[in-house]
C-alpha positions, 0 to 999 in steps of 0.5 A: 500500500505505501508503495503505491502512495509513494508512486502516486505522490511522485506522479503528483509531483511531476504533474504539478511541475508540468502545470502552468502555476496557479498564480499565472492563471486568469481565474476570474471570468471578469478578467477574462472577459475584459482581456477578449474584449479589450485585448489586441488581437493576433491571429495565425492559423489554429490560434488567436491571442488577446494581449491586455496590460494588467496592473499586478504588482509585482508584474507578472503575466496571466493566461487563460486558454479557451477552445470552443465546441467547434474544435471538436469533442472534449478530448480533442479541446483539451489536447489543444489546450494542453499543447498551448499550455505547455508551450506558454509554460516554456515560453513565459520566462522570456516574455515581457511582464505585466499582461493578460493573455487569452489563448483561443484555439480555433482549429482542429487537431489536424491543423495543430497535430503536435507541440512543435506546431503549437509552439512555433505559432505561439512564437510567431503571435507573441513576436507580433504582440511585441511580448517576446523578442526574437533575441531572447528566443534565440537565447532559448534555442541555444540553451535547448540545443546544448546537452543536458549536463554540458557547460560552456568551455571553461576559461582557463588563465594558463596559456602554454605560450605565456 
């Protein structure tokens, strides 16, 4: 019994590390409606984002993910929202802070079949919305290209010709 509980706790800990944290979510309907109505819209393919400046102190971004019934059944809607959440979770540290985002998924799973498509689309939309800079994105690409555990070459002061 204790082995099962230990395994369950490990799975829950992993789940929490993958989720967008609670303080980064738009949790009140009023905030979501306000962002959807007043926010600046950017659209590309299966995704629309609405971006609105917030007045939180300390400054932070908050997110809501919406997928209507036209997208498909509940399984398809939840899958597409999960893909977008995961992409935002990785991009959030690079974004300019102080904005509310509503990510509206309007395409089907055929238009956004995997994480790479969702992330690439969101990157382009966030750059267009001027909350993500291409330089920050290049830095992230370099970090992801480096093998885990590898570090930059060490600088030594011992020069063989000195």
